[in-house]
C-alpha positions as CSV (number, residue, x, y, z in Angstrom):
1,M,36.6,80.8,139.4
2,E,34.2,84.2,140.2
3,G,35.9,85.5,143.9
4,E,39.4,84.5,143.1
5,E,41.2,87.9,143.7
6,G,41.7,88.4,147.0
7,M,40.6,84.5,148.1
8,N,42.8,84.7,150.5
9,E,41.5,87.4,152.4
10,D,37.3,85.9,152.6
11,A,37.3,83.9,155.6
12,A,34.3,83.4,154.3
13,V,35.4,80.7,151.5
14,T,35.7,76.8,152.2
15,M,38.5,75.1,152.1
16,E,37.3,73.4,149.0
17,E,37.0,76.3,147.3
18,R,39.9,77.5,148.1
19,V,41.6,74.2,147.0
20,L,39.7,73.9,143.8
21,A,41.0,77.2,143.0
22,M,44.6,76.2,143.6
23,L,44.5,73.0,141.4
24,G,42.2,73.6,139.2
25,T,39.2,72.1,138.1
26,T,40.5,70.3,135.5
27,S,43.8,69.2,137.4
28,E,44.6,65.5,137.7
29,Y,44.4,66.0,141.4
30,A,41.1,67.2,141.7
31,K,40.7,63.3,141.9
32,R,42.2,63.4,145.9
33,L,40.7,66.4,146.9
34,D,38.9,65.7,150.0
35,G,42.5,63.8,151.3
36,I,44.0,67.7,149.8
37,V,41.2,69.3,151.6
38,F,41.6,67.2,154.7
39,D,45.5,68.3,154.8
40,M,45.0,71.4,154.6
41,E,42.6,72.1,157.5
42,R,44.7,70.0,159.7
43,V,47.6,72.5,158.9
44,L,46.0,75.3,160.2
45,D,44.9,73.4,163.2
46,S,47.0,70.5,164.8
47,K,49.7,69.8,162.0
48,P,52.8,71.6,161.3
49,A,53.5,71.3,157.5
50,V,51.8,69.4,154.8
51,L,54.0,68.1,151.5
52,L,52.5,69.2,148.8
53,G,52.5,65.9,146.4
54,Y,51.6,68.1,143.7
55,D,52.5,70.6,141.0
56,V,51.4,74.3,142.1
57,S,53.1,77.6,141.3
58,F,54.1,80.2,144.2
59,E,51.5,82.5,142.4
60,R,48.7,80.2,142.9
61,L,49.9,78.6,146.8
62,E,50.0,83.1,147.6
63,R,46.6,83.2,145.9
64,F,44.7,80.7,147.2
65,A,46.5,78.7,149.8
66,P,44.9,79.2,153.7
67,P,46.6,82.9,155.0
68,G,49.2,82.4,158.0
69,L,51.0,79.7,156.4
70,C,54.6,79.4,155.2
71,I,55.4,78.7,151.1
72,V,58.7,77.4,150.7
73,E,60.0,74.8,147.7
74,I,62.8,72.4,149.1
75,A,64.6,69.6,146.7
76,G,61.8,70.3,144.5
77,K,59.3,69.9,147.0
78,K,56.7,73.0,147.7
79,I,55.5,72.8,151.9
80,L,53.3,74.8,153.5
81,V,54.5,75.4,156.9
82,N,52.5,76.6,160.3
83,L,55.3,78.3,162.4
84,A,53.5,78.5,165.9
85,I,52.6,74.6,165.4
86,L,55.8,73.6,164.4
87,D,57.7,75.6,167.7
88,R,55.2,74.1,169.9
89,R,55.9,70.6,168.3
90,M,59.9,70.7,167.8
91,P,63.1,72.4,168.9
92,W,63.8,73.9,165.6
93,G,62.6,77.3,167.0
94,P,63.7,80.3,169.1
95,D,61.9,80.1,171.9
96,P,63.3,78.3,174.9
97,A,60.1,76.6,175.6
98,S,60.3,75.0,171.9
99,R,64.0,74.0,172.7
100,Q,62.7,72.1,175.3
101,N,61.3,69.1,172.7
102,K,62.7,66.3,171.9
103,P,63.9,65.6,167.8
104,P,62.3,63.0,166.1
105,L,63.7,59.7,166.4
106,I,66.4,59.4,162.9
107,M,66.7,56.3,161.3
108,D,70.0,56.1,159.0
109,I,69.1,53.7,156.0
110,S,72.4,54.6,154.7
111,P,73.4,51.9,151.6
112,G,76.4,51.0,153.5
113,L,74.8,49.7,156.3
114,A,73.9,45.6,156.4
115,A,70.4,47.0,158.7
116,P,69.0,50.3,159.7
117,R,70.1,51.9,162.9
118,L,69.2,54.2,165.0
119,L,71.1,58.2,165.1
120,N,69.3,59.2,168.5
121,A,68.3,55.9,170.3
122,H,69.3,58.0,173.5
123,D,66.4,59.8,173.2
124,L,64.4,56.2,173.2
125,P,62.5,56.0,176.7
126,H,64.1,53.0,178.7
127,T,62.0,49.5,178.9
128,E,63.6,46.5,180.2
129,G,64.5,43.5,178.5
130,P,66.9,43.3,175.6
131,D,66.4,46.1,173.0
132,N,69.0,46.2,170.0
133,A,68.2,49.9,169.3
134,I,70.2,51.0,172.4
135,S,73.6,49.6,170.7
136,T,74.0,53.3,169.3
137,V,74.1,55.2,172.3
138,G,77.9,55.4,172.9
139,N,78.6,55.8,169.6
140,S,79.7,59.8,169.5
141,R,80.2,59.6,165.1
142,L,76.3,59.0,165.7
143,Y,75.6,61.8,168.5
144,Y,77.6,64.8,166.4
145,M,75.4,63.6,163.1
146,T,72.6,63.7,165.2
147,S,73.5,67.5,166.5
148,E,74.5,68.3,162.6
149,I,71.0,67.0,161.6
150,C,69.3,69.8,164.3
151,D,71.5,72.5,163.8
152,M,70.9,72.5,159.8
153,M,67.0,72.2,161.1
154,T,67.1,75.4,163.5
155,E,69.1,77.0,161.0
156,I,65.9,76.3,158.2
157,R,63.6,77.1,160.2
158,Q,65.2,80.5,160.5
159,L,65.4,80.7,157.0
160,I,61.4,79.9,156.5
161,A,60.6,82.3,159.3
162,D,62.8,85.1,157.6
163,G,60.5,84.4,154.3
164,E,63.0,82.5,152.7
165,R,61.2,80.6,148.7
166,V,63.7,78.1,147.4
167,I,66.3,76.2,150.3
168,E,69.1,74.8,148.7
169,K,71.8,72.6,149.9
170,R,74.2,75.2,151.6
171,R,78.3,74.4,152.0
172,Q,77.9,73.7,156.6
173,W,75.0,71.2,155.4
174,H,77.2,68.7,153.6
175,S,77.3,65.8,155.8
176,C,73.5,65.8,157.1
177,W,71.6,66.8,154.1
178,C,68.9,64.4,153.3
179,P,65.9,66.2,151.6
180,A,63.5,63.3,153.2
181,T,65.0,64.2,156.6
182,I,64.3,67.6,156.3
183,W,60.2,66.9,155.3
184,G,59.9,65.1,157.9
185,C,61.4,66.9,160.7
186,L,59.1,70.1,159.5
187,M,56.0,68.0,159.1
188,G,56.4,66.9,162.8
189,L,56.6,63.3,161.9
190,P,58.4,61.3,165.7
191,V,60.2,59.3,162.9
192,V,62.5,59.9,159.7
193,F,64.7,58.3,157.5
194,W,67.9,60.1,156.6
195,S,70.8,58.5,154.4
196,D,74.2,59.4,153.1
197,S,72.8,59.2,149.6
198,E,70.5,61.8,148.2
199,S,69.3,59.1,146.0
200,E,66.0,57.5,147.1
201,K,66.4,54.3,145.6
202,R,69.7,53.8,147.2
203,T,69.6,52.7,150.7
204,C,70.2,49.8,153.0
205,L,66.8,48.9,152.7
206,S,67.0,47.8,149.5
207,D,68.0,44.4,149.7
208,Q,66.3,43.7,152.8
209,A,63.4,40.7,153.2
210,D,62.3,42.0,156.7
211,S,58.9,43.7,155.9
212,L,58.1,47.6,157.1
213,W,55.7,49.0,159.8
214,E,53.4,51.8,158.0
215,V,52.2,53.6,161.0
216,E,49.6,56.3,160.8
217,W,47.5,58.6,162.9
218,I,44.1,58.7,161.8
219,D,41.3,60.7,162.3
220,G,38.5,58.5,163.2
221,E,35.8,60.6,161.7
222,A,37.0,62.0,158.3
223,R,38.9,58.1,158.1
224,L,42.1,59.8,156.6
225,P,45.3,59.8,158.3
226,V,46.8,63.1,159.6
227,Y,49.9,61.5,160.1
228,S,51.9,58.5,158.1
229,F,55.7,57.0,158.0
230,L,57.3,53.4,157.8
231,I,59.6,51.4,160.4
232,P,61.6,48.8,159.5
233,H,60.3,46.2,161.3
234,S,64.3,45.1,162.8
235,L,63.6,48.9,164.6
236,M,60.1,48.2,165.9
237,T,60.8,47.7,169.4
238,A,59.4,47.7,172.7
239,S,61.4,50.9,173.0
240,L,60.3,52.3,170.1
241,K,56.5,51.7,170.7
242,A,56.6,53.3,174.2
243,F,58.6,56.2,172.2
244,L,55.4,56.4,169.7
245,Q,52.4,56.1,172.9
246,R,54.7,59.3,174.3
247,W,54.6,61.1,171.1
248,T,50.9,60.0,170.6
249,D,49.9,61.9,173.3
250,S,51.6,64.3,173.5
251,I,49.9,65.6,170.5
252,F,46.9,65.2,171.4
253,D,45.3,68.4,171.7
254,R,41.8,68.1,173.8
255,H,40.2,71.7,172.2
256,L,40.1,70.3,168.2
257,P,36.6,69.4,167.4
258,H,38.1,66.2,166.1
259,Q,39.2,63.5,168.8
260,S,38.3,60.4,167.2
261,F,42.1,59.7,166.5
262,Y,43.5,56.4,166.7
263,M,46.5,55.1,165.6
264,L,47.1,51.8,162.9
265,Q,50.1,49.9,162.7
266,T,50.1,47.8,159.3
267,R,52.9,45.3,158.2
268,V,53.9,45.9,154.2
269,S,56.0,45.1,151.7
270,P,59.2,47.2,150.8
271,R,58.5,46.2,147.2
272,S,55.1,46.9,147.6
273,R,55.9,50.6,148.6
274,P,57.3,53.7,145.9
275,G,60.8,54.1,148.5
276,P,61.1,54.7,151.4
277,L,62.1,58.2,151.7
278,T,59.8,59.1,148.7
279,S,56.7,57.9,150.8
280,L,57.2,59.8,153.5
């Protein structure tokens, strides 16, 4: 492509041209061009990060990715991070205003559990009536694990800000390290999975006959999801639905050009998905 040199400084270059240059026109991912372009545009205006589901070198990302984004690799997958948006949405930043944000709901799907559970159910809004999710509130071990994950994310966010390119598991993160949790936290998801097993195939959902909910926050104009995540049906309580509504209200930005957003919740079979950890 002509003019590839210096493309990152050229404001006149379209996002489609950037993506084609980054992936190459012969790449199999060029067939998903519209979705990739959409993700790149959203990480500039409304989404803290995008997880790249395709193989691209650091060199090509440096040359062709939109300027102003941090490039990092975690557990073998590259992520483009917009620190300004991340700090507005999540509590990992150094600014006191950032620390006022709530962390996402962390769903424990470790293989030794009989059913998934929430690590931080205390962050759910109160609702009337029975709600199985709040049964974790009095468990100090779950509180401790939530704190460990939040401390890890604060350290990872600082490493990204300092220009660290490849972030690997460290000794102080041994008990809480889970790549899917880290990716979800960086992407600003309201709900993330955590497991004490690093295997994407070994979770307590493996033998669950119960279905999952796929929740998508969709841009009605582009008809593409800005966010997409999974929730086990057993945890889709009134409290959690209220939490999702509160999250939806909090990320709505009237200054953005795209305002036809809506939430879509679809019941899916666990076996119809590639795996709850990879699908994040």
